[in-house]
C-alpha positions as MATLAB code, in Angstrom:
seq = 'MFRYAVLGSGSSANSYIFEYDGFSFILDNGFSARELNRRMKELSFSPGNLEFIFLSHIHSDHIKGVESLSLERKVPVVLHENLNIDKYINRDLYHKLSVAPGKSYNYKTLNFTPFSTSHDAPSSLSYYFELGDKKITVITDTGIVDDNMFQYALQSDVLFLESNYSEQMLINGRYPQFLKKRISSDVGHLSNFQTADFLERLRNNDKCRIKQIYLCHLSKNNNSVSVVNEEIQTKYKGSIPYRICERSELVMGVDF';
ca = [
     -24.489 -175.322  -73.373;
     -23.587 -171.569  -72.861;
     -19.719 -170.781  -73.206;
     -17.924 -167.434  -73.332;
     -14.397 -166.004  -73.132;
     -12.171 -162.881  -73.542;
      -9.785 -163.636  -76.594;
      -8.015 -160.736  -75.510;
      -8.389 -157.094  -73.963;
      -6.305 -154.033  -73.513;
      -4.794 -151.216  -75.442;
      -3.318 -153.459  -78.272;
      -6.044 -155.921  -79.028;
      -9.730 -156.646  -78.007;
     -12.191 -159.528  -78.509;
     -14.904 -161.472  -76.863;
     -16.548 -164.395  -77.758;
     -19.912 -165.827  -76.949;
     -21.516 -169.267  -77.685;
     -24.715 -171.292  -77.286;
     -25.683 -174.454  -78.712;
     -23.091 -174.497  -81.705;
     -23.927 -170.955  -82.506;
     -21.236 -168.207  -81.658;
     -20.394 -164.584  -82.279;
     -17.650 -162.284  -81.343;
     -17.448 -158.856  -80.266;
     -14.626 -156.725  -81.895;
     -11.483 -157.897  -83.345;
      -8.195 -156.221  -82.843;
      -6.131 -159.310  -83.898;
      -5.204 -160.737  -87.043;
      -7.616 -163.481  -88.351;
      -4.968 -166.014  -88.058;
      -4.170 -164.973  -84.652;
      -7.909 -165.072  -83.582;
      -8.314 -168.364  -84.899;
      -5.488 -169.622  -83.035;
      -6.869 -168.057  -79.950;
     -10.334 -169.663  -80.648;
      -8.826 -173.131  -81.140;
      -6.843 -172.831  -77.919;
     -10.146 -172.480  -75.967;
     -11.671 -175.306  -78.062;
     -14.205 -172.443  -80.102;
     -14.584 -173.535  -83.589;
     -14.029 -170.625  -86.029;
     -16.568 -172.341  -88.441;
     -19.555 -171.799  -85.930;
     -19.005 -167.999  -86.032;
     -22.240 -166.194  -87.436;
     -21.547 -162.316  -86.490;
     -18.873 -160.249  -85.669;
     -20.042 -157.178  -83.589;
     -17.897 -154.236  -83.677;
     -18.266 -151.524  -81.020;
     -15.872 -148.791  -82.756;
     -13.141 -147.994  -85.072;
     -10.211 -147.780  -82.874;
      -7.472 -150.156  -84.203;
      -7.621 -152.260  -81.176;
     -11.040 -153.117  -81.832;
     -11.343 -153.096  -85.686;
      -8.041 -154.067  -87.164;
      -8.634 -157.547  -87.768;
     -12.771 -157.336  -88.363;
     -12.156 -156.941  -92.339;
      -9.998 -159.899  -92.745;
     -12.087 -161.906  -90.498;
     -15.215 -161.027  -92.146;
     -13.949 -162.044  -95.670;
     -12.178 -165.046  -94.572;
     -15.232 -166.669  -92.824;
     -17.861 -165.152  -94.788;
     -19.546 -163.619  -91.691;
     -21.302 -160.322  -91.618;
     -20.418 -157.427  -89.325;
     -22.725 -155.674  -87.253;
     -22.111 -151.829  -86.870;
     -23.646 -148.569  -85.973;
     -26.170 -147.196  -88.751;
     -24.258 -143.979  -88.896;
     -20.853 -145.513  -89.209;
     -19.229 -145.049  -92.429;
     -17.301 -148.126  -92.137;
     -15.892 -147.653  -95.702;
     -13.601 -144.839  -94.680;
     -11.691 -147.193  -92.084;
     -11.355 -150.676  -94.384;
      -9.254 -151.337  -97.328;
     -11.835 -153.616  -98.944;
     -15.532 -154.086  -98.466;
     -16.884 -156.460  -95.700;
     -18.633 -159.637  -96.374;
     -21.796 -158.119  -95.410;
     -22.825 -155.170  -93.005;
     -25.718 -155.386  -90.823;
     -26.605 -151.714  -89.585;
     -28.035 -151.359  -86.128;
     -29.595 -148.382  -84.009;
     -28.668 -147.631  -80.395;
     -31.718 -148.664  -78.264;
     -33.326 -150.774  -80.602;
     -33.592 -154.711  -80.153;
     -32.837 -157.154  -82.502;
     -33.357 -160.951  -82.701;
     -31.907 -164.042  -84.629;
     -32.140 -167.548  -83.487;
     -31.267 -167.727  -80.006;
     -29.794 -164.378  -79.682;
     -31.605 -161.072  -78.841;
     -29.432 -157.848  -78.552;
     -29.392 -154.230  -77.983;
     -26.802 -151.785  -78.880;
     -26.394 -148.663  -76.681;
     -24.441 -145.681  -77.286;
     -21.108 -145.255  -75.481;
     -18.963 -142.030  -74.774;
     -15.917 -142.398  -76.595;
     -13.846 -140.194  -78.893;
     -14.767 -142.474  -81.951;
     -17.641 -141.797  -84.373;
     -20.850 -143.589  -83.566;
     -19.255 -145.717  -80.789;
     -21.484 -148.183  -78.902;
     -21.670 -151.311  -77.079;
     -24.104 -154.113  -76.473;
     -26.516 -156.241  -74.365;
     -26.868 -159.599  -75.566;
     -29.567 -162.209  -74.288;
     -28.204 -165.676  -75.839;
     -30.051 -168.694  -74.671;
     -31.289 -167.929  -70.959;
     -28.087 -165.919  -70.312;
     -27.755 -162.151  -70.331;
     -24.475 -160.269  -70.783;
     -23.379 -156.617  -70.940;
     -20.287 -155.491  -72.294;
     -19.109 -151.674  -71.148;
     -15.404 -150.881  -72.185;
     -14.035 -147.749  -74.239;
     -16.479 -145.085  -72.645;
     -15.645 -142.099  -70.390;
     -18.563 -142.301  -68.328;
     -21.164 -144.743  -67.411;
     -24.899 -143.616  -67.656;
     -28.405 -144.924  -66.218;
     -28.747 -146.698  -69.295;
     -25.746 -148.674  -68.921;
     -26.566 -149.375  -65.253;
     -29.908 -150.717  -66.373;
     -28.362 -153.223  -68.829;
     -25.942 -154.195  -66.375;
     -28.164 -154.769  -63.630;
     -30.119 -157.356  -65.487;
     -27.246 -159.240  -66.716;
     -25.832 -162.620  -65.479;
     -22.291 -161.605  -66.833;
     -20.782 -158.035  -66.964;
     -17.366 -156.901  -68.948;
     -16.426 -153.745  -67.444;
     -13.546 -151.377  -68.413;
     -11.085 -150.645  -65.646;
      -8.564 -148.931  -67.858;
      -6.344 -146.546  -65.893;
      -4.979 -145.593  -62.414;
      -5.734 -142.003  -61.802;
      -2.424 -141.709  -59.620;
      -0.299 -143.529  -62.219;
      -1.904 -141.440  -65.203;
      -1.086 -138.381  -63.410;
       2.333 -139.322  -62.438;
       2.999 -141.212  -65.809;
       5.107 -140.035  -68.924;
       2.326 -139.523  -71.179;
       1.838 -135.800  -72.756;
      -0.632 -133.740  -71.273;
      -3.062 -133.705  -73.862;
      -3.233 -137.286  -73.726;
      -3.775 -137.618  -70.097;
      -6.509 -135.182  -70.748;
      -8.188 -137.338  -73.347;
      -7.995 -140.511  -71.439;
      -9.457 -138.997  -68.375;
     -12.143 -137.177  -70.167;
     -15.867 -137.892  -70.482;
     -14.917 -139.395  -74.041;
     -11.873 -141.346  -72.837;
     -11.783 -144.385  -70.500;
     -12.989 -145.466  -67.012;
     -10.522 -145.313  -64.159;
     -10.440 -148.062  -61.599;
     -12.408 -145.698  -59.056;
     -15.125 -144.822  -61.724;
     -15.368 -148.621  -62.288;
     -15.430 -149.474  -58.346;
     -18.094 -146.755  -57.866;
     -20.167 -148.324  -60.506;
     -19.545 -151.804  -59.076;
     -20.805 -150.636  -55.717;
     -23.747 -148.954  -57.192;
     -24.959 -152.360  -58.717;
     -24.226 -154.197  -55.690;
     -26.431 -151.936  -53.631;
     -29.453 -152.584  -55.806;
     -31.664 -155.243  -54.848;
     -32.582 -156.005  -58.318;
     -28.952 -156.860  -59.365;
     -28.537 -160.434  -60.812;
     -24.987 -160.248  -61.851;
     -23.224 -163.879  -61.094;
     -19.730 -162.765  -62.823;
     -17.629 -159.730  -63.685;
     -14.659 -159.266  -65.873;
     -12.428 -156.190  -65.325;
     -11.118 -155.484  -68.880;
      -9.219 -153.137  -71.114;
      -6.033 -152.645  -68.641;
      -3.715 -149.872  -69.949;
      -0.236 -150.868  -70.635;
       1.340 -147.705  -68.880;
      -1.230 -146.851  -66.393;
      -2.452 -149.826  -64.809;
      -1.734 -153.468  -63.786;
      -3.760 -156.138  -62.248;
      -2.186 -155.506  -58.642;
      -3.225 -151.743  -58.745;
      -6.822 -152.605  -60.318;
      -7.387 -155.058  -57.310;
      -6.214 -152.669  -54.773;
      -8.017 -149.531  -56.134;
     -11.222 -151.565  -56.489;
     -11.413 -153.061  -52.967;
     -11.190 -149.658  -51.639;
     -14.554 -148.729  -52.851;
     -16.424 -152.075  -53.827;
     -17.698 -153.830  -50.884;
     -19.791 -156.524  -52.686;
     -19.579 -160.120  -52.816;
     -20.015 -160.550  -56.461;
     -17.180 -162.456  -57.965;
     -14.714 -160.381  -60.404;
     -11.779 -161.468  -62.795;
      -9.327 -158.922  -63.683;
      -8.175 -159.664  -67.104;
      -4.346 -158.958  -67.990;
      -3.647 -157.510  -71.319;
      -3.989 -159.970  -74.099;
      -4.927 -162.769  -71.687;
      -7.083 -165.569  -72.704;
      -9.765 -165.931  -70.229;
     -12.361 -168.612  -70.290;
     -15.731 -167.792  -68.780;
     -16.901 -169.444  -65.352;
     -19.963 -171.652  -65.474;
     -22.766 -170.620  -63.330;
];
């Protein structure tokens, strides 16, 4: 049986879990190992089934709990081949598995392909996963979406997509100008309108097979669930169901 969940997303801590036939892995961990274990158990995922931790990049809301979880559970960490992870952790990981963007890998029932993202973190990437007969793409922490990301999303059953900020809220907010520029830059995050444009482009393609979308990584100060919904609907006219994930919310994936 295929199961998946958002264990938390937002500017504080991010983690996603995927499981098939007793085999599970997570993408990122911004929580302490203890908190992540609690969240997994709350949704009936067994921490003992974890076989991999996939890392997207080194910002603290994604990497903060990776080291402790890797050592506690004796789980290898999958990361970009050019990332010098030792600069960002205090102890050595249980094991490191280096991967190259654009190259495909397989293990048991899992096939995956990392792809580069456009973010202000060294060697940042995300992943396209094939687990059992399901296909999943995660696109967060990127200032742009390119054709490569589009192709991965197009062939996925489940898409996790960043909808980080409202352009109007960011402009009128209290952040200093340099931070506003960083967030809205090509190496920052996706706005609600950028996300809506991407969704509209997907649904207009007759090859799109997406069955469920999760809008993730909402900013605490420059977004809200109601604003995401309002701004997405101004541009996205498709029928593919989407679920907006509140910050740090546990969201169990739907069956399909």
